[in-house]
C-alpha positions as CSV (number, residue, x, y, z in Angstrom):
1,X,0.0,0.0,0.0
2,X,1.3,3.4,-0.9
3,X,1.7,5.6,2.1
4,X,0.5,9.2,2.0
5,X,2.8,12.0,3.0
6,X,6.1,13.4,1.8
7,X,7.7,10.1,0.9
8,X,7.6,10.8,-2.8
9,X,10.8,12.1,-4.4
10,X,10.5,15.5,-5.9
11,X,11.7,15.8,-9.4
12,X,14.4,18.3,-10.1
13,X,13.7,21.0,-12.6
14,X,16.0,21.3,-15.6
15,X,18.8,23.9,-15.4
16,X,18.0,27.3,-16.9
17,X,18.8,27.9,-20.5
18,X,20.5,31.2,-19.8
19,X,22.7,31.9,-16.7
20,X,24.0,35.3,-17.8
21,X,27.6,34.1,-17.6
22,X,28.2,34.3,-21.3
23,X,27.5,38.0,-21.5
24,X,29.6,38.6,-18.3
25,X,32.6,36.7,-19.9
26,X,32.3,38.4,-23.3
27,X,32.1,41.8,-21.5
28,X,35.3,41.0,-19.6
29,X,37.0,40.0,-22.8
30,X,35.8,43.1,-24.6
31,X,36.7,45.5,-21.8
32,X,40.2,44.1,-21.3
33,X,40.7,43.7,-25.1
34,X,41.9,40.1,-24.6
35,X,43.3,38.5,-27.7
36,X,41.1,35.5,-28.5
37,X,41.0,32.7,-31.0
38,X,37.5,31.9,-32.3
39,X,37.1,28.4,-33.8
40,X,34.1,28.2,-36.1
41,X,31.9,25.1,-36.7
42,X,33.4,24.6,-40.1
43,X,36.9,24.2,-38.6
44,X,38.3,27.7,-39.5
45,X,40.0,29.7,-36.8
46,X,40.3,33.5,-36.6
47,X,41.9,35.6,-34.0
48,X,41.5,39.2,-32.7
49,X,39.7,40.9,-29.8
50,X,36.0,41.2,-29.2
51,X,35.0,44.8,-29.7
52,X,31.2,44.4,-29.6
53,X,28.7,41.6,-29.0
54,X,25.0,41.1,-28.6
55,X,22.7,38.2,-28.2
56,X,23.3,36.9,-31.7
57,X,26.8,37.9,-32.9
58,X,30.2,39.2,-32.0
59,X,32.5,41.7,-33.7
60,X,36.0,40.5,-33.9
61,X,38.6,43.3,-34.4
62,X,41.8,42.3,-36.1
63,X,45.0,44.2,-36.7
64,X,45.9,44.6,-40.4
65,X,42.9,42.6,-41.5
66,X,39.2,43.4,-42.0
67,X,37.0,43.2,-38.9
68,X,34.5,40.3,-38.7
69,X,30.9,40.0,-37.6
70,X,30.4,36.4,-36.6
71,X,27.0,34.8,-35.7
72,X,27.2,33.0,-32.3
73,X,25.5,30.0,-33.8
74,X,28.6,29.5,-36.0
75,X,31.1,29.6,-33.1
76,X,32.4,26.3,-31.7
77,X,34.9,27.8,-29.1
78,X,36.4,31.0,-28.0
79,X,39.9,30.7,-26.4
80,X,42.0,33.4,-24.7
81,X,45.4,33.8,-26.3
82,X,46.8,36.7,-24.3
83,X,45.7,39.6,-22.2
84,X,47.0,43.1,-22.7
85,X,50.3,43.6,-20.8
86,X,50.7,39.8,-20.3
87,X,52.7,37.2,-22.1
88,X,50.7,34.6,-24.1
89,X,49.5,31.7,-22.1
90,X,51.1,28.4,-22.8
91,X,49.7,25.0,-21.9
92,X,52.7,23.6,-20.0
93,X,54.0,26.8,-18.5
94,X,55.3,25.2,-15.3
95,X,58.7,26.1,-14.0
96,X,60.9,23.1,-12.9
97,X,61.9,23.4,-9.3
98,X,65.5,24.2,-8.7
99,X,67.5,21.9,-6.4
100,X,68.6,23.6,-3.2
101,X,72.4,24.3,-3.3
102,X,74.3,21.9,-1.1
103,X,76.8,23.1,1.4
104,X,80.4,22.1,0.8
105,X,83.2,21.6,3.2
106,X,86.2,23.9,3.0
107,X,88.1,21.0,1.3
108,X,85.6,21.0,-1.6
109,X,83.9,17.8,-0.6
110,X,80.1,17.8,-0.4
111,X,78.5,16.6,2.8
112,X,75.6,14.2,2.0
113,X,72.5,14.3,4.2
């Protein structure tokens, strides 16, 4: 017999379609003039900085080349290349740790720990 009361599991509602994070991130990229690479669904990649965007498109400003208006539905990914005043980011940009210098005895022989 089914019991009455609150024993039924409540179904979760699906996540919202829009969180507002896209426009915040694009505004950040635009305000800081971050150089980005935009990969399109057809496999082509273009780079520049996002000067303008709205709910359907972005304007990519490029140096020495024509500016592009790109529909968002044609974009696969947007990747940061470099921020103004910073060096370009590299995937494996880790510094290898330096070994601490060992103390040597006055006769030039190292003392092992």
